VMD Tcl script that builds the backbone (N, CA, C; Angstrom):
set m [mol new atoms 267]
animate dup $m
set s [atomselect $m all]
$s set {name element resname resid chain x y z} {
  {N N MET 1 A -18.360 10.378 -33.362}
  {CA C MET 1 A -16.934 8.863 -32.675}
  {C C MET 1 A -16.042 10.042 -32.325}
  {N N CYS 2 A -15.392 10.196 -30.930}
  {CA C CYS 2 A -13.891 10.864 -31.151}
  {C C CYS 2 A -12.702 9.764 -30.888}
  {N N ILE 3 A -12.073 9.570 -31.912}
  {CA C ILE 3 A -10.763 8.900 -31.222}
  {C C ILE 3 A -9.810 9.729 -31.211}
  {N N SER 4 A -8.946 9.203 -30.261}
  {CA C SER 4 A -7.864 9.640 -29.373}
  {C C SER 4 A -6.557 8.943 -29.565}
  {N N LEU 5 A -5.377 9.980 -29.885}
  {CA C LEU 5 A -4.125 9.163 -30.078}
  {C C LEU 5 A -3.369 9.347 -28.990}
  {N N ARG 6 A -2.906 8.753 -28.509}
  {CA C ARG 6 A -1.667 8.884 -27.276}
  {C C ARG 6 A -0.858 8.615 -27.430}
  {N N VAL 7 A 0.609 9.433 -27.525}
  {CA C VAL 7 A 1.890 9.000 -27.846}
  {C C VAL 7 A 2.649 9.172 -26.419}
  {N N ILE 8 A 3.566 8.404 -26.279}
  {CA C ILE 8 A 4.506 8.138 -25.511}
  {C C ILE 8 A 5.288 8.145 -25.647}
  {N N LEU 9 A 6.598 8.985 -25.510}
  {CA C LEU 9 A 7.699 9.268 -26.055}
  {C C LEU 9 A 8.849 8.348 -25.251}
  {N N ASP 10 A 10.149 7.471 -25.903}
  {CA C ASP 10 A 10.832 6.903 -25.233}
  {C C ASP 10 A 11.842 7.949 -24.884}
  {N N TRP 11 A 12.140 8.491 -23.973}
  {CA C TRP 11 A 13.400 9.912 -23.946}
  {C C TRP 11 A 14.369 9.359 -22.797}
  {N N VAL 12 A 15.714 9.474 -23.449}
  {CA C VAL 12 A 16.730 8.478 -22.716}
  {C C VAL 12 A 17.588 9.647 -22.215}
  {N N PRO 13 A 17.179 10.235 -21.399}
  {CA C PRO 13 A 18.227 10.745 -20.381}
  {C C PRO 13 A 19.505 10.544 -19.243}
  {N N SER 14 A 19.548 9.239 -19.654}
  {CA C SER 14 A 20.533 8.536 -18.591}
  {C C SER 14 A 21.902 8.298 -19.619}
  {N N HIS 15 A 22.081 8.350 -21.217}
  {CA C HIS 15 A 23.098 8.598 -21.743}
  {C C HIS 15 A 22.962 8.923 -23.167}
  {N N PHE 16 A 24.238 8.903 -23.675}
  {CA C PHE 16 A 24.019 8.914 -25.297}
  {C C PHE 16 A 24.892 8.695 -26.229}
  {N N PRO 17 A 25.004 8.616 -26.979}
  {CA C PRO 17 A 26.054 7.793 -27.875}
  {C C PRO 17 A 27.022 8.350 -28.111}
  {N N SER 18 A 28.368 7.521 -28.505}
  {CA C SER 18 A 29.928 7.940 -28.215}
  {C C SER 18 A 30.493 8.190 -29.466}
  {N N ASP 19 A 29.238 8.177 -30.900}
  {CA C ASP 19 A 30.263 8.289 -31.957}
  {C C ASP 19 A 30.083 9.769 -32.657}
  {N N GLU 20 A 31.029 9.681 -33.442}
  {CA C GLU 20 A 30.956 11.349 -34.118}
  {C C GLU 20 A 29.977 12.308 -34.317}
  {N N TYR 21 A 28.669 11.428 -34.556}
  {CA C TYR 21 A 27.098 12.524 -34.317}
  {C C TYR 21 A 27.025 12.807 -33.021}
  {N N GLY 22 A 27.352 12.116 -31.745}
  {CA C GLY 22 A 26.551 12.376 -30.702}
  {C C GLY 22 A 26.922 13.965 -29.785}
  {N N LEU 23 A 26.814 13.763 -28.396}
  {CA C LEU 23 A 27.040 15.288 -28.214}
  {C C LEU 23 A 28.338 15.116 -27.313}
  {N N CYS 24 A 29.335 14.229 -27.564}
  {CA C CYS 24 A 30.527 14.057 -26.751}
  {C C CYS 24 A 31.577 14.935 -27.761}
  {N N TYR 25 A 31.971 15.937 -26.329}
  {CA C TYR 25 A 32.626 16.221 -27.090}
  {C C TYR 25 A 32.349 17.642 -27.786}
  {N N PHE 26 A 31.079 17.889 -27.503}
  {CA C PHE 26 A 31.061 18.632 -28.324}
  {C C PHE 26 A 30.802 20.259 -28.790}
  {N N ASP 27 A 31.460 20.697 -27.563}
  {CA C ASP 27 A 32.154 22.129 -28.069}
  {C C ASP 27 A 33.819 21.919 -27.720}
  {N N GLY 28 A 33.973 20.942 -28.004}
  {CA C GLY 28 A 35.469 20.498 -28.243}
  {C C GLY 28 A 36.037 20.067 -26.630}
  {N N THR 29 A 34.903 20.536 -25.463}
  {CA C THR 29 A 35.444 19.876 -23.911}
  {C C THR 29 A 34.481 18.874 -23.474}
  {N N HIS 30 A 34.687 18.729 -22.570}
  {CA C HIS 30 A 34.047 17.177 -21.689}
  {C C HIS 30 A 32.760 18.269 -21.354}
  {N N LEU 31 A 31.617 18.850 -22.130}
  {CA C LEU 31 A 30.425 19.942 -21.800}
  {C C LEU 31 A 29.002 19.061 -21.204}
  {N N PHE 32 A 28.753 17.801 -21.658}
  {CA C PHE 32 A 27.985 17.229 -21.485}
  {C C PHE 32 A 28.521 15.758 -20.458}
  {N N GLU 33 A 29.392 15.500 -20.952}
  {CA C GLU 33 A 29.830 13.933 -20.132}
  {C C GLU 33 A 31.296 14.435 -19.024}
  {N N HIS 34 A 31.192 13.195 -18.371}
  {CA C HIS 34 A 32.503 13.433 -17.263}
  {C C HIS 34 A 33.453 13.684 -17.725}
  {N N GLU 35 A 34.623 14.228 -17.115}
  {CA C GLU 35 A 36.140 14.474 -17.661}
  {C C GLU 35 A 36.633 12.924 -17.394}
  {N N ASP 36 A 36.164 12.419 -16.097}
  {CA C ASP 36 A 36.847 10.994 -15.884}
  {C C ASP 36 A 35.977 9.912 -16.875}
  {N N TYR 37 A 36.728 9.474 -17.799}
  {CA C TYR 37 A 36.192 8.246 -18.319}
  {C C TYR 37 A 35.336 6.976 -17.399}
  {N N LYS 38 A 36.496 6.331 -16.159}
  {CA C LYS 38 A 35.513 5.856 -15.550}
  {C C LYS 38 A 34.113 6.370 -14.748}
  {N N LYS 39 A 34.272 7.140 -15.153}
  {CA C LYS 39 A 32.871 7.963 -14.481}
  {C C LYS 39 A 32.094 8.103 -15.574}
  {N N GLY 40 A 32.480 8.516 -16.671}
  {CA C GLY 40 A 31.215 9.082 -17.641}
  {C C GLY 40 A 31.331 8.271 -18.885}
  {N N PHE 41 A 31.503 6.675 -19.104}
  {CA C PHE 41 A 31.562 6.112 -19.878}
  {C C PHE 41 A 30.731 4.713 -18.991}
  {N N HIS 42 A 29.466 4.305 -19.990}
  {CA C HIS 42 A 28.783 3.192 -19.551}
  {C C HIS 42 A 29.370 1.790 -20.654}
  {N N PRO 43 A 30.324 0.931 -19.992}
  {CA C PRO 43 A 30.734 0.094 -20.803}
  {C C PRO 43 A 29.676 -0.862 -21.411}
  {N N ASP 44 A 28.357 -1.359 -20.519}
  {CA C ASP 44 A 27.464 -2.102 -21.092}
  {C C ASP 44 A 26.792 -1.789 -22.316}
  {N N TRP 45 A 26.506 -0.128 -22.251}
  {CA C TRP 45 A 25.614 0.134 -23.204}
  {C C TRP 45 A 26.783 1.194 -24.367}
  {N N ASN 46 A 28.158 1.235 -23.897}
  {CA C ASN 46 A 29.262 1.682 -25.420}
  {C C ASN 46 A 28.850 2.814 -25.118}
  {N N SER 47 A 28.253 3.953 -24.266}
  {CA C SER 47 A 27.757 5.593 -24.236}
  {C C SER 47 A 28.448 6.159 -23.484}
  {N N TYR 48 A 28.082 7.197 -23.505}
  {CA C TYR 48 A 28.964 8.277 -22.759}
  {C C TYR 48 A 27.085 8.506 -21.379}
  {N N ILE 49 A 27.574 8.855 -20.534}
  {CA C ILE 49 A 26.952 9.297 -19.291}
  {C C ILE 49 A 27.069 10.407 -18.632}
  {N N TYR 50 A 25.771 11.518 -18.988}
  {CA C TYR 50 A 25.713 12.808 -18.722}
  {C C TYR 50 A 26.296 13.112 -17.317}
  {N N ASN 51 A 26.889 14.531 -17.377}
  {CA C ASN 51 A 27.096 14.942 -15.965}
  {C C ASN 51 A 26.194 15.875 -15.553}
  {N N TYR 52 A 25.471 14.976 -14.279}
  {CA C TYR 52 A 24.423 16.097 -14.354}
  {C C TYR 52 A 24.687 16.723 -13.130}
  {N N GLY 53 A 26.107 17.184 -12.624}
  {CA C GLY 53 A 26.474 18.355 -11.619}
  {C C GLY 53 A 26.752 19.301 -12.332}
  {N N ARG 54 A 26.268 19.531 -14.194}
  {CA C ARG 54 A 27.317 20.755 -14.469}
  {C C ARG 54 A 25.585 21.412 -14.691}
  {N N ARG 55 A 25.629 22.563 -14.888}
  {CA C ARG 55 A 24.128 23.659 -15.253}
  {C C ARG 55 A 23.953 23.238 -16.550}
  {N N GLU 56 A 24.924 22.996 -17.565}
  {CA C GLU 56 A 24.658 23.500 -18.365}
  {C C GLU 56 A 23.791 21.534 -19.338}
  {N N THR 57 A 24.565 20.781 -18.261}
  {CA C THR 57 A 23.691 19.517 -18.176}
  {C C THR 57 A 22.612 19.733 -18.716}
  {N N MET 58 A 22.212 20.156 -17.472}
  {CA C MET 58 A 20.590 20.429 -16.578}
  {C C MET 58 A 20.004 20.734 -17.758}
  {N N ASN 59 A 20.377 21.883 -17.795}
  {CA C ASN 59 A 19.079 22.895 -18.567}
  {C C ASN 59 A 19.654 22.195 -20.383}
  {N N PHE 60 A 20.050 21.800 -20.746}
  {CA C PHE 60 A 19.984 20.875 -21.609}
  {C C PHE 60 A 19.011 19.726 -21.660}
  {N N LEU 61 A 18.897 18.790 -21.027}
  {CA C LEU 61 A 18.142 17.701 -20.672}
  {C C LEU 61 A 16.755 18.133 -20.410}
  {N N ILE 62 A 16.261 19.232 -19.015}
  {CA C ILE 62 A 15.222 19.886 -19.090}
  {C C ILE 62 A 14.694 20.479 -20.208}
  {N N SER 63 A 15.630 21.447 -21.060}
  {CA C SER 63 A 15.146 21.988 -22.415}
  {C C SER 63 A 14.678 20.887 -23.800}
  {N N SER 64 A 15.247 19.864 -23.593}
  {CA C SER 64 A 15.051 18.913 -24.874}
  {C C SER 64 A 13.629 17.753 -23.891}
  {N N ALA 65 A 13.316 17.614 -22.614}
  {CA C ALA 65 A 11.944 17.386 -22.531}
  {C C ALA 65 A 11.000 18.420 -22.928}
  {N N LEU 66 A 10.939 19.526 -22.885}
  {CA C LEU 66 A 9.869 20.413 -23.013}
  {C C LEU 66 A 9.869 20.807 -24.375}
  {N N PHE 67 A 11.033 20.456 -25.051}
  {CA C PHE 67 A 10.911 20.606 -26.552}
  {C C PHE 67 A 9.364 19.894 -26.801}
  {N N TRP 68 A 10.178 18.467 -26.864}
  {CA C TRP 68 A 9.269 17.632 -26.799}
  {C C TRP 68 A 7.710 17.471 -26.679}
  {N N LEU 69 A 7.531 17.606 -25.391}
  {CA C LEU 69 A 6.239 17.817 -25.050}
  {C C LEU 69 A 5.612 19.559 -26.150}
  {N N ASP 70 A 6.524 20.161 -25.850}
  {CA C ASP 70 A 5.569 21.513 -26.667}
  {C C ASP 70 A 5.529 21.504 -27.813}
  {N N LYS 71 A 6.680 21.214 -28.539}
  {CA C LYS 71 A 6.523 20.927 -30.279}
  {C C LYS 71 A 5.683 20.243 -30.863}
  {N N TYR 72 A 5.918 18.637 -30.200}
  {CA C TYR 72 A 5.076 17.986 -31.190}
  {C C TYR 72 A 4.517 17.269 -30.440}
  {N N HIS 73 A 3.806 18.075 -28.965}
  {CA C HIS 73 A 2.367 17.736 -28.123}
  {C C HIS 73 A 2.520 16.434 -27.718}
  {N N VAL 74 A 3.857 15.619 -27.666}
  {CA C VAL 74 A 3.515 14.480 -26.932}
  {C C VAL 74 A 2.661 14.219 -25.521}
  {N N ASP 75 A 1.961 13.183 -25.639}
  {CA C ASP 75 A 1.381 13.205 -24.249}
  {C C ASP 75 A 2.139 12.568 -22.809}
  {N N GLY 76 A 3.300 12.030 -22.928}
  {CA C GLY 76 A 3.891 12.045 -21.794}
  {C C GLY 76 A 5.398 11.208 -22.181}
  {N N LEU 77 A 6.315 11.233 -21.055}
  {CA C LEU 77 A 7.853 10.676 -21.578}
  {C C LEU 77 A 7.998 9.553 -20.827}
  {N N ARG 78 A 8.636 8.168 -21.316}
  {CA C ARG 78 A 9.179 7.231 -20.318}
  {C C ARG 78 A 10.782 7.500 -20.873}
  {N N VAL 79 A 11.161 7.487 -19.219}
  {CA C VAL 79 A 12.594 7.751 -18.886}
  {C C VAL 79 A 13.155 6.653 -19.157}
  {N N ASP 80 A 14.019 6.474 -19.534}
  {CA C ASP 80 A 14.459 4.960 -19.716}
  {C C ASP 80 A 16.115 5.296 -18.950}
  {N N GLY 81 A 16.625 4.076 -18.305}
  {CA C GLY 81 A 17.219 3.797 -17.612}
  {C C GLY 81 A 17.766 4.538 -16.091}
  {N N VAL 82 A 16.649 4.964 -15.751}
  {CA C VAL 82 A 16.735 5.672 -14.348}
  {C C VAL 82 A 17.643 5.135 -13.726}
  {N N ALA 83 A 17.636 3.965 -13.226}
  {CA C ALA 83 A 18.434 3.150 -12.234}
  {C C ALA 83 A 19.814 3.146 -12.587}
  {N N SER 84 A 20.396 3.549 -13.923}
  {CA C SER 84 A 21.693 4.071 -14.377}
  {C C SER 84 A 21.782 5.494 -13.556}
  {N N MET 85 A 20.958 6.403 -13.789}
  {CA C MET 85 A 20.948 7.539 -13.282}
  {C C MET 85 A 21.252 7.550 -11.987}
  {N N VAL 86 A 20.220 7.021 -11.291}
  {CA C VAL 86 A 20.829 7.153 -9.567}
  {C C VAL 86 A 21.750 6.574 -9.248}
  {N N ASN 87 A 21.940 5.068 -9.485}
  {CA C ASN 87 A 22.702 4.499 -8.921}
  {C C ASN 87 A 24.621 5.014 -9.780}
  {N N GLY 88 A 24.800 6.171 -10.618}
  {CA C GLY 88 A 25.734 6.075 -11.298}
  {C C GLY 88 A 26.618 5.182 -12.403}
  {N N GLN 89 A 25.465 4.632 -12.292}
  {CA C GLN 89 A 26.002 3.379 -13.753}
  {C C GLN 89 A 24.833 2.315 -13.032}
}
mol reanalyze $m
mol bondsrecalc $m
mol representation Tube
mol addrep $m
């Protein structure tokens, strides 16, 4: 009897925490988030929104997804907050 365990990871590329442990001001600048607070903060979630227009942001997110798939061999990624990503909030 073969038992197979499937793992789907809840991956959230739509926003990130605003606490001191998050990516906000990662290198002392607005690296992953928008400089404009109105564009870059999600008041409903109290979190920052990724600036998808930056190459650094896209490279980080792609690397993050590939890391989980490669290192931990998850079977799939559930992408959370897609409507927020498409609509810009």
